[in-house]
KEGU-194785 format. One record per residue (C-alpha): x negated, y negated, z negated. Coordinates in steps of 0.05 Angstrom, whole numbers, padded with zeros to 5 digits, always signed. Each point is the difference from the previous one (the first is absolute). Example, Ala and Ser with C-alpha at 12.3 -4.5 7.8 and 13.67 -1.06 7.14 Angstrom:
// residues 2
-00246+00090-00156 -00027-00069+00013 
// end
This chain:
// residues 379
+00002+00001+00000 -00026-00071+00018 -00009-00051-00056 -00036-00062+00012 -00029-00048-00055 -00016-00072+00013 -00053-00031-00044 -00016-00073-00005 -00047-00040-00043 +00033-00070-00015 -00020-00066-00032 +00053-00058-00014 +00053+00034+00047 +00063-00016-00044 +00033-00038+00056 -00006+00062+00045 -00010+00064-00034 +00077+00022+00000 +00002-00009+00078 -00060+00046+00007 +00025+00054-00044 +00074-00006+00022 -00027+00007+00074 -00041+00060-00018 +00062+00036-00025 +00043-00024+00057 -00055+00034+00048 +00003+00065-00036 -00066-00001-00046 +00012+00048-00056 -00040-00044-00050 -00044-00060-00007 -00062-00011-00044 -00016-00069-00021 -00067-00030-00031 +00002-00071-00026 -00059-00035-00018 -00022-00073-00016 +00070-00024+00006 +00024-00068-00028 +00078+00001+00018 +00058+00053-00019 -00018+00056+00044 -00007+00052-00052 +00066-00028-00037 +00036+00000+00065 -00017+00072+00014 +00016+00021-00071 +00068-00035+00007 +00022+00037+00060 -00041+00068-00001 -00008+00018-00070 +00045+00053+00004 -00017+00021+00071 -00044+00063+00001 -00015-00016+00071 -00032-00061-00018 -00075+00011-00034 -00027-00068-00027 -00070-00008-00028 -00050-00061-00019 -00071+00012+00023 -00032-00064-00033 -00040+00051-00037 -00043+00010+00063 -00029-00068-00013 -00040+00029-00059 -00043+00032+00049 -00025-00062+00028 -00070-00003+00016 -00018-00061-00043 +00033-00044-00050 +00043-00034+00046 +00056+00058-00017 +00018+00004+00070 -00005+00063+00043 +00001-00019+00075 +00022+00068+00019 +00064-00002-00048 +00046+00005+00055 -00035+00066+00035 -00006+00029-00071 +00072-00013-00014 +00022+00038+00062 -00043+00059-00015 +00028+00002-00072 +00071+00000+00034 -00017+00052+00047 -00023+00046-00055 +00062-00015-00042 +00046+00017+00059 -00039+00060+00018 +00023+00027-00067 +00070+00010+00023 -00005+00062+00045 +00067-00017+00034 -00034-00056+00038 -00026+00020+00064 -00021-00065+00031 -00033-00067-00022 -00003-00067+00029 -00036-00059-00037 +00028-00072+00024 +00002-00072-00029 +00064-00029-00023 +00005-00040+00064 -00001+00064+00039 +00062+00037+00021 -00001+00067+00038 +00060+00010+00050 +00021+00039+00058 +00010-00045+00059 +00077+00017+00005 +00008-00001-00075 +00042+00060+00003 -00054+00056-00017 -00026+00006-00075 -00075+00012-00012 +00013+00070-00016 +00039+00018+00057 -00049-00033+00042 -00059+00040-00029 +00047+00063+00012 +00011-00012+00070 -00075-00002+00021 -00052+00049+00007 -00044+00015-00059 -00055-00054-00013 -00048-00016-00060 -00005-00073+00011 +00044-00051+00037 -00021-00074+00006 +00057-00047+00012 -00010-00067+00032 +00013-00065-00028 +00055-00041+00026 -00017-00069-00022 +00062-00044-00011 +00003-00074+00023 +00021-00049-00046 +00069-00003-00028 +00047-00060+00007 +00024-00006-00071 -00027+00022-00072 +00010+00069-00025 +00025+00031+00061 +00020+00076-00006 -00047+00048+00031 +00017+00005+00076 +00043-00062+00000 -00053-00026+00044 -00010+00057+00052 -00060-00032+00036 -00067+00032-00003 -00066+00010+00035 -00030+00071-00001 -00074+00002-00027 -00053+00048+00001 -00009+00008-00072 +00039+00056-00034 +00025+00035-00065 -00006+00070-00011 +00045+00053-00018 -00033+00063-00025 +00025+00069-00018 -00022+00038-00064 -00053+00040+00034 -00034-00062+00027 +00001-00032-00074 -00048+00059-00014 -00046-00021+00056 -00012-00073-00020 -00074-00018+00000 +00012-00076-00015 +00069-00038-00009 +00005-00062+00044 +00062-00042+00007 +00015+00015+00075 -00027+00063+00016 -00041+00038-00052 -00064+00039+00016 +00010+00080+00000 -00044+00060-00006 +00006+00043+00064 +00034-00061+00033 -00009+00037+00071 +00042+00059-00022 +00057-00046-00027 +00061-00007+00043 +00006-00078+00005 +00057-00031+00038 +00031-00068+00014 +00071-00026-00022 +00026+00033+00066 -00030+00068-00019 -00056+00000+00053 -00064+00031-00011 -00062-00045-00009 -00054+00019+00048 -00071+00013-00028 -00025-00070+00023 +00061-00033-00026 -00010+00035-00066 -00073-00026-00003 +00031-00070+00013 +00048+00009-00060 -00057+00023-00045 -00044-00058+00016 +00055-00053+00003 +00062+00024-00041 +00043-00024+00059 +00030+00043+00058 -00004-00022+00073 +00064-00026+00033 +00015+00039+00059 +00042-00054+00035 +00063+00016-00038 +00036-00055-00032 +00033+00040-00050 -00004+00074-00029 +00051+00041-00033 -00021-00021-00067 -00034-00065-00026 -00020-00036-00061 +00032-00068-00002 -00052-00047-00028 +00035-00062-00031 -00060-00041-00013 +00024-00068+00017 +00076-00001-00025 +00025-00072+00004 -00047-00062+00003 +00007-00017-00073 -00008+00071-00024 -00062+00007+00046 -00030-00064-00033 +00022+00023-00075 -00030+00074+00012 -00067-00030+00021 -00008-00015-00074 -00006+00078-00011 -00073+00000+00001 -00046+00059-00004 -00059+00009-00050 -00054+00002+00054 +00022-00066+00032 -00022-00062-00034 +00050-00043+00035 +00067-00019-00033 +00037+00029+00059 -00001+00066+00040 -00057-00006+00053 +00027+00055+00045 +00058-00043+00033 -00041-00032+00054 +00053+00007+00053 +00047-00048-00036 +00073-00001-00001 +00043+00008+00059 +00073+00020+00017 -00014+00017+00074 +00055+00050+00024 -00035+00067+00023 +00023+00071+00008 +00061+00015-00036 +00025+00060-00043 +00056+00027+00033 +00054+00014-00055 +00075+00001+00012 +00043-00051-00030 +00039+00053-00042 -00064+00029-00029 -00029-00070-00011 +00063-00018-00043 -00005+00065-00036 -00075-00009-00019 +00006-00075-00020 +00063+00022-00042 -00040+00051-00037 -00062-00044-00011 +00047-00058-00026 +00033+00045-00047 -00066+00021-00029 -00023-00071-00010 +00063-00016-00035 -00011+00049-00052 -00064-00040-00018 +00009-00059-00045 -00073-00014-00006 -00016-00001+00077 +00032-00067+00018 -00038-00036-00058 -00063+00035+00029 +00016-00031+00068 +00010-00071-00030 -00070+00011-00034 -00032+00021+00065 +00020-00064+00038 -00031-00044-00053 -00066+00028+00018 -00004-00042+00065 -00016-00060-00045 -00060+00039-00035 -00025+00015+00072 +00004-00072+00019 -00036-00026-00061 -00067+00029+00029 -00062-00044-00025 -00033-00044+00054 -00069+00038-00009 +00034+00069+00014 +00040-00028+00059 -00063-00035+00031 -00044+00066-00012 +00058+00041+00032 +00034-00044+00051 -00002+00045+00056 +00031+00054-00038 +00056-00042-00021 +00015-00027+00067 +00004+00068+00026 +00040+00028-00056 +00052-00055+00001 +00006-00007+00076 +00072+00005+00015 +00022-00033-00062 +00017-00069-00026 -00061+00003-00044 -00048+00003+00056 +00003-00080+00010 -00002-00008-00076 -00066+00036-00010 -00030-00033+00066 +00019-00071-00023 -00032+00014-00068 -00063+00025+00030 -00006-00055+00049 +00016-00052-00050 -00058+00028-00048 -00050+00010+00056 -00059-00048+00008 -00032+00040+00056 +00016-00013+00070 -00044+00056+00019 +00036+00054-00040 +00064-00026+00023 -00022+00007+00071 -00030+00070-00010 +00067+00023-00030 +00035-00031+00058 -00040+00037+00051 +00019+00065-00036 +00075-00013+00004 -00003-00021+00074 +00032+00069+00021 +00033+00014-00063 +00044-00060-00010 -00008-00066+00046 +00036-00044-00045 -00042+00018-00058 -00064-00014+00044 +00025-00062+00022 +00015-00030-00068 -00068+00022-00022 -00032-00032+00054 +00036-00062-00008 -00022-00002-00074 -00073+00008+00020 +00003-00056+00051 +00030-00045-00052 -00058+00015-00048 -00046-00017+00056 +00037-00060+00026 +00040-00031-00057 +00023-00060+00040 +00012+00031+00067 +00066+00037+00027 -00006+00075+00019 +00030+00012+00068 
// end
């Protein structure tokens, strides 16, 4: 019998964790395993409020992994990876679980027509040890706290998340977030989200890059919706969720900025959409704490805006790339220009943005010219 466990490691996900757990059960997962760490919001309380009597939901805290920090910083940079290893070990203790997948709380497994549950999907395929499922990166949402798939626009990406059967679990050599390294990997049956086998050359590429080549197909039978942007204000507020190995006060891995460009569409019938939304809506309504968490998240936009002049100046390129497509792009750009006294630095930055954003480049060149010619007009 097929039973699939979904594993996630989370921090400050009080605004979203109900959606993720609810979606997993809607899609047929038999259980979820959740590790909470370094959280500053009500994530733990929200989960306890909703699922304390639900045997399918297994909740842990893994702050104790920081005890193994290599120095006195009390920060273990591998906390996320170790937390997933801990969850895999815990989930494997349940012999009824046949398959395991590790995802972030902004990642949602789905079959493209929304009708097939994950256990049935696996049952309909030939045997495999490992399945790597492509990311479908969602474009920006129109409004705050939309339901998953309310925005059906996505772009298929080479990065993947990996579903493993119990036998493959015993072959793990090193856990990695996208594709683990395995002993005797060449002997394992590794397929993509369509169930198609990877060739030896493709497997070698996967081993090195943790990504799977796209064979010209715009969509698979199954994908992972990656809600990395959400609405503009959420995108900005969530940048405050920094990682210990990043000295910046914002995430440094959002250099493509924010966009609501319409791309490929998840094809879900209106009836299924209504049924799914009603289900998520009902689950959200059970939580009294989620709404308060959402209000608290929005307040973090101001924290992001309050970056010091020194930090902004030292990291201006990262800030301009990260906030492209948002109403804060001009805010940070104008602050930087106002505080800058070096025309050469302004000109150098302008050259970097000539192809990325002409408007940004123009403002920088204009500011550079003004410093060099304070009484002359810039044409």
